[in-house]
Structures are given as C-alpha cells and as structure tokens.
N, C-alpha and C positions, 0 to 999 in steps of 0.2 A: 733489298729484300726479295726474295725469291718467289716467282709467280705460284700460286697453287697449283696442283694437277687439276689438268681440264674434266675429269670427272668427280671431282668432289674429295678425290682424295683416298686414301688406305685406312683401313682401322686399326691396323698395327704397322707399326716400322720400326724395323730393327735397324740400328746404326753401329755400325763396329768398325775398325781403323781398315780392314779388307773384307772384301767381296768373299760369298761362301762358292765364289768358282775360281777357277784356273784355266789360262788357254789348253787346248789341247794341243800335246806336242806333235801328232800328226795332221794336225787341221790348225793353223795357227787363228782361223775366223771364227773356230768355235771355242765354247765354254764348253766345262765339264764341271762338276761338282767336285771342292774340295773337302781332303779325307778332315777328320778331327772331330771331336765329343760336340763343339758348339755348334758347327753346323749339322749335325746328327741330329740335335735336340731342336733348334729352332725353325731349319728349313722347313719341316710339316707343319709347325705350327703358324709359321709366315705364310705358306700354301694354303693352307684352309682356311686361314679368314682373309684371302682374297689381299696379303699386304703387302707391304715393299722392304727391300734391303737397301740402307745406304753404306757405300764403304768405297775405299778407294781399289782401282783394279790391280795394281802391283808395279803397274809401268809409269816413269816418268816423262813428262812433258806427253801427254797422251789425252787428245778430248773425244770421251766418248760419250754419246746417247745413252737414255736407260735404253733398258733391252731386257729381254726375258729368255728363261733357260728353265726349261720344264715347268713352263707355268709360272714360275716365283720373277717377280718384274724387280729388276736393280737398275738404281740410280747411281752410276761412277759420282765420283768426288776426285775432281782432276788435280793434280801435284805436280808443282816444277820438280828439275831435277836440286835446284835450289832447297826447297822446302820440304824434301825427301832427307837430303842432308841435316839440313836444322830442324825441323819438327820431328820426324822419325829417328833417325841415328843420332840426333844432337840430344833434344832436350828429352824426348821418350824413352830413347835407351841409353843414354850415357848419363842424364840426369836422374830422372823420374828409377830407371830400371835397378840402379846400384843402390840409389837411397832407399828405396822400397825395399830393398832385399837384406837390409841393415848393416849398407853402406860397406859389404864385403870386399867389394873395390870403392875406388874413392870417387863420388860422384863429382862431374863438372858440371857449373856453375855459368852459362854464358848467356848474357843479355839477347844478343840477337835471336840465340835459340829459344829463348821466354817468347820474343815476338813472334818468330814464326808458329809459334804451340798456339797462340791467341790467334793469330790471323787464320789459321789452317782448323781448329776448333769452331770458329765462327761460320766457316763454310760448309761445314759438315752441319752446324745448327738450321743454315738457311736451308739446305737441301732435303732436312727431314721437315722443316717448317713445311716448305711448298709441297712435299709428299702425304702430309698428314691431315685426314677427313677431320670435322668438328668433333672437339671431345676425342679425341684417338688416344690410342696406346702409343707411346715410343719408348723403345728400352735402348739406352744406350748399353754399349760394353766396353770396359778395359778402361785402362790409365792414359789412354794416348788422348782421352777425349774427356777430359774432366771439367772441360769448362763448357761443354756440349749443354748439360741440361737449364743451366742459369741462362746462357744464352739463349735457347731455346724457348724460355719459360717469358723472354722478353716480346719473342717474337709471336707467342702463341701461350696466353695465360690459359686457355679451355685445355689442355693437354695432359694428359695423366703421364708422368713421366718418372719412368724405372733407370736404374744405372745401377749398374753389377762391374764389380771390380776383381778381374781375375788372379792379380797377384797379392801379395802382404800389402797390409797396410803399416806402417811403421810406426816405433813407441815415441813419445813425445820426445825424447833428447833427440833421436834421429832426425825425425820431422821436422824438429825446429829449427835444422840447417838451413831449410830451403828459403832461399829470399822471398819467394812468391807463396808462401804458406796459409796466407790468407787469402789470397784470390783462389787458390786450389780450392780451398774448405767452402768459401761462397759457391763457385762456381758448381761444386758437386750437391749445394744445399738447395739448387733449381730445381731436385728431382723431389718426387713423392715418397719413393721408397730408395733407399740405398742397400745397396746388399754385398756381403763379402764372404769370403771362402771359409772364414772362423768365426768364433766368439770372441774369442782376444783382439781379432783385427779390427771388428765392430766396435770393439772396447777403446782401442788407439784412436779410431777415429772420433769417437763422441768426447774422449778428451781433448782433441786437437781443436773439435767445433767448439766446447767450452772454454779452452786459452783463447784461439784466437779469431774469435767473433763475437759480438753481442747477441748472438741466440740463445736462448734459454734452453736447457739441457735440463730434460726429465727423464731419466731414467734410459729408454733408448727412443726416445720421441725428442724430436728439435721443433724448437717455435722460431724459425728463422727470422730474424730484423735488416733491415737497413738504417744501420745507424744508429739512432734512438725510435726508429717506426718498427712495430710489430707487426710481422706479416701474418695473415689470418690463418697459412697454413699449418699443417703439421709435417714434418720428415720424420718417417719411421725408417729405425736402421737395423740390420739382422742379418744372422748369418745364413747362408743358405748354399751348403757345400755341392759343387758341382760333381757331375759323375761320367761315366761311359755307358756307352750303349749297349748294355748287358748282353741281352739276346742277340744282336749281329755277332757282337765278339764270339758268344760261346757257337753259334750256327758256322762262322769260318773257321775255328778251330777245330771244329767237328769232321770237318769236309774230309772225305779220303785222301786227297792230295796232299791236303796243308798235313795230316797225320803222315804220311809217308815222308814228306819232306822234315818233316822234324826228325824222324827215325833216321833219316841219310844224314843230317846235322851231325847225328851224336855217329855217326860210322865215320862221318870225313875228321871228328874231332879226336879218334882213336878209338870210341868205345869207353871212356873214362868212367870213372864208377859215379864222380861226380860234376856236373855243369855247374859252374855260376855265371851268371848273367846280369849284364850291367847295359843300359839303354837311356840314353839320354842326350840332350842337346849338347853340344861343346861349350858351356859354359862355366862360367868359374861358381856361379851358385850352384851347381850340382855336385860339389864334394868330389869329383872323378881321384884327383890329386890325392885325397887323404885315405877313399876307398883303395887304391893301388897301391899306396904305401904299406897301408894294412895287410893286403892281401903278399907282399912282398914279406912284410917282417914272417908270415905264417911259413911261408917255404923256407926263409933263410933257418927258423927255427924248427925245422922239420918237420911240424904238425902236418904236411901234404908231400905226396909223393909227385914229382910232375905228370907222371905217364897216367896217374890215378883222378886227379880233379885238374881241370883247367877253368880258364874265364876265358868269357867271352864278352869283351868290352866294345860295344857300338857306342859311338860320338857323332851327333849328327853334324853336319857342317852349320855354323851358325855364324853370322857376321864377321865373315872371313876377311873383310876389308877393315874393321878394328882394331888395333894395335892391340888392344887387352887380351883381344881373344886369340888373335896370331901368337902373341906370348904365352897362353895357357896352351895353343895347340901345340910348341916348340916342349911346353914342358911335360905335358901327358906322353909325348910320342918318347921323351927322352927316358922317362923312368919305366914306361915299358922295355924300351929297347934294354935297359939293363936290367929288369928281372929277366927276361928271356932269354938275356946274356950270362946270366947266372944262374938259372935253374932251367932251362931247356934242355933236350937231347934231340939227335938229328931226327928231325920230323914229327916231334911231338912236343911244339912252345906251350907255355904254361898260359900265354897271354894271346888271346886273337883278338888283335886290336881292329876293328873297322871304322875308317870315318868316313862314312856313306850312309845315305838316307834308302830306305826299303820300302816296299809296297806292302800293304798291309797282309797280304798271304803269307809272305817270308818273316814277318813281326810276330804273327799268331804261330809258326811252325818255331821259330826262336824262343817265344814264353814256352810253348808245350815241350821243347826240348832240354830244358833248364830243370835244374833241380832246386836251386836257389836264385832268387831274384836279388840282387845287392840293390835299394834304392835309398841312397844317402845324402840326398841335397842337404846343403849348411843351413839356406832358408827355401822354402817352395809355397806356394798361396795353397795347391792343391797335390800336385804331381797326379796325372793320371796313369802314368807307366803302372805304378801298383796296381790300380785298379783293373788296367787290362790284362795284364797278369793274370790277376783272381779270377777273371772273368774266361778265359782262356782256359782256367786249368780246370774242363768238366770231366777230368779224368782223376779230380780229388788229390791229385801229387802237387808237388811244390811246396816251399818255404820261401816267407818273404820277410827279409831282413831291413826293417824300415826307419829311415830317419823321424824323430821326434820333433823336428820340427818341418815336417810337412801338415797341410789340412789331412792328409789320407792318415796320418797317425790318429788322428781324432774318432775316425770310424773303425779301423783295421786294427781294432785291439789286440787281436790276436797274431798279429806278425811281430818280430822279435824287433822291440822298439829298442833303438841304440842314440846315443848322442854322437854325431858322427864327428866332432872333435875330438872325440876321446878315443884314441887310436886302441887302446887295449880293450878299451871294449866292444868295438868294432870288431877286434879282431874276436875274441871270445864267442860273440853273437854269430861272425861266421863257420868259427868251428862248432858253435853248439847247433847252427841249421843245416850242418853236413851228417850230425851226428844224431839228429833227432828222430825216436823211433816213429817207423811209418804210419801206426794208429793214431800217434799224438799228432802227425802233421796232418793227417788225414781229418783228425777231428776240427782241426784249427784252420785249415782252408776251407771246411764245409760251413763254418761258422762267417768267415770272412766274405765268401759267395753269397751266403744267405743277406748279408746286409748290401753289398753292391746291387744285388738283383734288385731288393727291394727300394732300394734308393738308387736308380739309374738316373741315366742325362734326364730323362723324360718326365721322371718325377721334379726334378730341378727346376725346369722350367716351368712345369705346370705350377707348382709350389709358389715358383716366384711370379708370378702372373697373376696367379690367384690373391695373393698378398697386395700386389699392387692396385690392383680391380677390385677390391673388396669394399 
C-alpha cells in the first residue's frame, strides 16, 4: 500500500490517464500546460482547492517524483514500455475503444492485456490513496481507469469517489462480448457518482449493472453488493455533458491576428464562395471516409463548382503505429487523391487535406474561415470540435452539419442533424448548409452559442462536483 502524503493529503485528487502538462519543446526539463477542455476545466478547480493531479507523464520507463507546475501538484504514475503497449495501446485502445464505439472496428480480447490493465489500475489507485486527505474527494477520469474506483474504495473507504466516462458506453448486446464485463462494472461501482456524456450511455450502464451483477438497480440509483451481501452505499448514475471553455475560445477567435489569419486562409484557398471544414483525429469512429464520399458524389453530380466550393479536411495524426489506423490513413488519402484528380483544376484543389496538428490560434482561424463545419462521426461521446466551432463564431456566421450519434447533437439542436451512414442524407444536408439564408443561419448560430455559453466546461465540472459532494 502506498504511503500517505506527509502533510495530510489533498482535499481533491483528480486521477486521469495523463497529467495535465507536457514537456516544453524548447526546454525538455520544463513543463507546460496541455491544451484541451478537460485541463481547462479541472486545473483551476484543483489549484483552488490545493489539490493533486495523478496521471502518467506520457513517457515509458520514466520514474518521476511528484512536482509542481504553476502551483499545481503533479503525481506521476510510472509505466513501463510493456505496460504502455498492453494496458494503453492494447486493452484501452484495441479492446475498450472499439467496443465502446459500437464495435465499428473489431475489438481484440487478449488476456495479457487485461492483466496489465488490472495492474496499472491498481497502481493509479494506490497513488490516489496516498495523496488524498481524510474524507477527500477523488475524481477518476475515463475508460482507461474503470477499475480504480473499487480498488480505491478498498484502500480508502472514507473517500468520496466520482468517475466520469468521456466516451460512449455501449448497449448491452455489444458490451456482452467483453470477457471481463462483470469486473468492469464492479470496478465502476466503487464510485459514489458515475457520470456519462448522454442519458443513453447512463441507461446502457444501468442495464449492464442489472444484468451482470447482483446489485439492486432502482431508477438511476444502484445499491452495490458483494455476492449476497448488500452494501450500505448508494451509487448515483447520471449524464453530465462535457463542454468547452466558451469565453477563452471566443476571446481567441476575436483577436485581430486570428481574424486576419482567417481572411488570409480564404485568400490562400482562392477566395471560394463556400469553405467546408472538417477537423478530426484520424480515427475510424469519425466518419471521414463517408464524409469524403458524400462530398465527392456532390461534385460528380455537378452540385458544386470546384472553384466556388472547397473542403478543408484536417486529420490530426493518431495512433500511427496501429495497423488499423495506418490502413485508415491510406484509405483517406486514396479517396482524397481520386476526388482531387477528378475535379480539381490547376491551382484549385477541391479538397485541401492536412495530416497535421495545429496550435489553438490556427484552429480558431480555421473555424472563422469556414462557412460550413462538417462533424459526422459514426459514434462519439461528445465531440468538442462542434462546440469549439460554435464558440469561435462570434461573428454569427457558420452552419454546423452534425451527426446525430454525438453527444453534442443532444444540445446543439439547431445544427443540421444527420445519420452519417446515410450518404444521400449527408449530401442533402451539406447542400442545404451551403444554401441556407444568412438570416436563418445567424438565428441558428445564436441559439447554439447561447447553449454552449451557458453550459460551458466550467459548468460541467461544477455540476459534477456539486452532485458528488451533496
């Protein structure tokens, strides 16, 4: 068992697969805050409470002592190269990720991956136990750490434990395939509050708990049990849709240099009448191939003139050592090449494909430059790109085409919602988005901006923690 922190421990401990910092490129011994909504939401909360963040540094075989960045205490959990391969690349991303995304790609079930997952989850639980003060709040994040709540409760029954799942939770028929389904459910039931992005995800979990454990499920409350022995606790299950830092994104997009960069981007694209934009990680869940196919068919049918409408597709590198992702990149680049070969003119490609990662300023400029945002995942827990696009359009412009299989679709009802598996419906929505009267588009954007502004990432964190501690 880990030794408790010498000063009595932290009143709030966040436990996530990764620390909220990354090494500074210019100074390898220095750390800087990582980009992303989760860090933006939780860093101020943890810092204000003099709390601790437990997570992996991102480097294998690196033993690090606790350290501070900007007054925030970091407690690294060390992972060996084999654990990174088996726990992270294996069980987390080749078993759970595809399974939880409706098995769009076939999940792999390897027993040695499961063994590594259990071992690493125990190490995270021990680190959190050592850091937490008496009766502290511990908030565990995401699918890589689903066993931590129960392991932590064994070590520290005095703690108030929350868990939030950032990705979908699958339906019973799909979750049933997992050989370790009961152990996962029992691991999560160590928490006092389990949060999901959507009500459907919460309902899927409740059904799985009813089917695969002896716990009593009444509505959204579970009374856990160990065998035939009832637990005195109650586990609350609910939906808490995550969001973005609306104010920060709006300020960034309103900067003079960012607005000028957006204008320059349109000039670089040849000043087309319409700029379509897709920004995704290069992942099979994101629906990039079907989106490109829909756009290509519109060009084939003469719905767009190549010099009047262009698509900018950013596909950020992701898990490039995994064969499934290598094949996806090949497929995406093949269809981009074919469409450009069929429809581009000299100096005017109809698709600008960028397999790169961009800084926040360039992302904001891309959002501002776009007339239509295409967010068409086949399955997604939330999809924050949709909300980033809305938050960035302080000018009131922009139309969002959004998959109904995202958490964002529950909130952004003024987007043009589509079933991304339906190529004809996707084509119709893209065409409608380019022809939507400006007054109608402005009203829709204003409505979505009010939603994201009111329910930003800080509201998400506050609501979850208030529910956990009440």
